[in-house]
C-alpha positions as CSV (number, residue, x, y, z in Angstrom):
1,X,25.3,-36.2,-17.9
2,X,21.9,-35.7,-15.5
3,X,23.9,-32.1,-15.0
4,X,23.8,-31.3,-18.8
5,X,20.3,-32.6,-19.3
6,X,19.0,-31.0,-15.9
7,X,20.4,-27.0,-17.2
8,X,19.4,-27.7,-20.6
9,X,15.5,-28.1,-19.1
10,X,15.7,-25.6,-16.9
11,X,17.7,-22.8,-20.0
12,X,13.9,-24.3,-21.3
13,X,11.7,-23.2,-18.5
14,X,13.4,-20.0,-18.3
15,X,13.3,-18.7,-22.0
16,X,9.7,-20.4,-21.6
17,X,9.0,-18.2,-18.2
18,X,10.8,-15.4,-19.7
19,X,8.7,-15.1,-23.2
20,X,6.2,-14.8,-21.3
21,X,6.3,-12.1,-19.8
22,X,6.6,-9.7,-23.4
23,X,5.8,-6.5,-24.4
24,X,4.0,-8.8,-27.8
25,X,0.8,-9.5,-28.6
26,X,1.6,-12.3,-26.9
27,X,0.9,-11.1,-23.1
28,X,2.2,-7.7,-21.2
29,X,5.0,-7.6,-18.7
30,X,4.1,-6.5,-14.9
31,X,5.9,-3.3,-16.3
32,X,3.4,-2.4,-18.9
33,X,0.3,-2.4,-17.1
34,X,-1.7,-0.3,-14.8
35,X,-1.2,-1.0,-10.6
36,X,-2.5,0.7,-8.1
37,X,0.0,1.2,-5.4
38,X,-2.6,0.7,-2.9
39,X,-3.2,-3.2,-2.9
40,X,0.0,-3.3,-3.4
41,X,2.0,-5.1,0.5
42,X,3.2,-3.0,2.9
43,X,7.4,-3.1,2.6
44,X,7.9,-4.6,5.8
45,X,6.1,-8.5,3.6
46,X,8.8,-7.2,1.7
47,X,12.0,-7.4,4.0
48,X,10.4,-10.3,6.3
49,X,13.1,-12.2,7.9
50,X,15.6,-9.1,7.5
51,X,16.4,-7.5,9.7
52,X,16.7,-3.0,11.0
53,X,19.6,-3.4,10.4
54,X,20.0,-4.8,6.8
55,X,17.2,-3.5,5.7
56,X,19.0,-0.1,5.9
57,X,22.3,-1.3,5.1
58,X,20.5,-2.4,1.6
59,X,18.2,1.0,1.1
60,X,21.6,3.2,2.2
61,X,24.1,1.0,0.1
62,X,21.7,-0.5,-3.2
63,X,25.0,-3.2,-2.3
64,X,23.9,-6.5,-4.5
65,X,19.8,-4.8,-4.3
66,X,17.8,-5.5,-7.3
67,X,14.6,-3.3,-8.7
68,X,12.6,-5.3,-6.6
69,X,14.7,-4.4,-3.6
70,X,15.8,-0.8,-4.7
71,X,11.2,-0.7,-5.1
72,X,10.6,-1.7,-1.5
73,X,13.5,0.3,0.2
74,X,11.8,3.6,-1.6
75,X,7.7,2.2,-1.1
76,X,9.3,1.8,3.1
77,X,10.6,5.9,2.6
78,X,6.8,7.1,1.1
79,X,5.6,5.1,4.3
80,X,7.5,6.4,6.5
81,X,6.6,10.4,5.3
82,X,3.1,9.1,4.6
83,X,2.9,8.9,8.1
84,X,4.8,12.1,8.8
85,X,2.7,14.2,6.4
86,X,-0.5,12.5,7.4
87,X,0.2,12.9,11.7
88,X,2.0,17.2,10.6
89,X,-1.5,16.9,8.9
90,X,-3.9,15.5,11.9
91,X,-2.3,18.1,13.7
92,X,-3.1,21.2,11.6
93,X,-6.4,19.8,11.4
94,X,-7.5,19.8,15.3
95,X,-5.9,23.9,15.0
96,X,-8.2,24.5,12.5
97,X,-10.9,22.7,13.8
98,X,-10.3,24.7,16.9
99,X,-10.6,27.9,14.6
100,X,-13.3,27.6,14.0
101,X,-15.5,26.8,16.8
102,X,-14.6,30.0,17.5
103,X,-15.3,31.3,13.9
104,X,-19.1,29.5,13.8
105,X,-19.8,31.7,16.7
106,X,-18.6,35.0,16.0
107,X,-20.5,33.9,11.9
108,X,-16.7,34.1,10.0
109,X,-16.1,31.6,6.9
110,X,-15.2,28.2,8.5
111,X,-11.0,27.2,7.0
112,X,-11.8,23.0,8.0
113,X,-14.4,22.2,5.0
114,X,-11.6,24.2,2.6
115,X,-8.7,23.0,4.4
116,X,-10.0,19.0,4.2
117,X,-10.8,19.5,0.1
118,X,-7.5,20.7,-0.2
119,X,-6.1,18.4,1.4
120,X,-8.0,15.2,-0.6
121,X,-7.1,17.1,-4.0
122,X,-4.0,16.8,-3.1
123,X,-3.3,13.1,-2.2
124,X,-5.8,13.2,-6.1
125,X,-3.3,15.7,-6.8
126,X,0.6,13.3,-6.1
127,X,-1.3,9.7,-6.2
128,X,-2.2,11.1,-10.4
129,X,0.8,12.7,-11.7
130,X,3.4,9.5,-9.8
131,X,0.8,7.6,-12.2
132,X,0.9,10.1,-14.8
133,X,5.4,9.9,-14.1
134,X,5.7,6.6,-14.6
135,X,3.4,5.4,-17.3
136,X,4.5,8.6,-19.9
137,X,8.3,6.7,-19.0
138,X,6.7,3.3,-20.3
139,X,8.2,0.3,-19.7
140,X,10.5,-0.3,-18.3
141,X,12.4,-2.6,-15.0
142,X,12.7,0.8,-13.1
143,X,8.4,1.4,-13.1
144,X,8.5,0.9,-9.5
145,X,11.3,2.6,-8.1
146,X,10.4,5.5,-9.9
147,X,7.3,5.2,-8.7
148,X,7.3,5.2,-4.7
149,X,10.8,8.1,-5.4
150,X,7.5,10.4,-6.5
151,X,5.4,9.9,-4.4
152,X,8.1,10.1,-2.2
153,X,9.4,13.6,-3.5
154,X,5.7,15.3,-4.0
155,X,5.0,13.7,0.0
156,X,7.7,15.3,1.6
157,X,7.0,18.7,-0.3
158,X,3.6,18.7,0.9
159,X,4.6,17.9,4.1
160,X,7.5,21.0,4.6
161,X,4.1,23.2,2.7
162,X,2.2,21.5,5.8
163,X,4.7,22.4,8.8
164,X,5.0,26.3,7.2
165,X,0.5,26.2,7.6
166,X,1.8,24.6,11.5
167,X,4.4,27.5,11.9
168,X,2.1,30.2,11.3
169,X,-1.1,29.1,13.3
């Protein structure tokens, strides 16, 4: 009898909680509102308590993974790719600044301001494109998986572009 009462209370609580997250006139879900990815904590916080091997296995196989797990895996991959991008960008910027010193002396145009502006504009493009991509999909439980996947793909592409720039210089 006590177990039955507990299950009824649990079910009622779940129904009330679930109904508060519907996209009806009464409210929005976390999948139907705008968000700022920079305000989302690092994936390392999400994975606190798990070993690197456990995280790698979860992210590689997706076995028994929730959407939150999969989103955190995509975010983790993006964070790693973002570090690679920033490292490549810094290497190029150093070379561009060196070249600009010579250009200053000879009165030639400087590459640095345009290079920095291009990267700043690219970051805005990537962010806006990925927001537009997931917002256009609409309310979906895979929103954050799709968002981080988009960020990951564009960041990898940009790193490859910059590597070509680095190789040419």
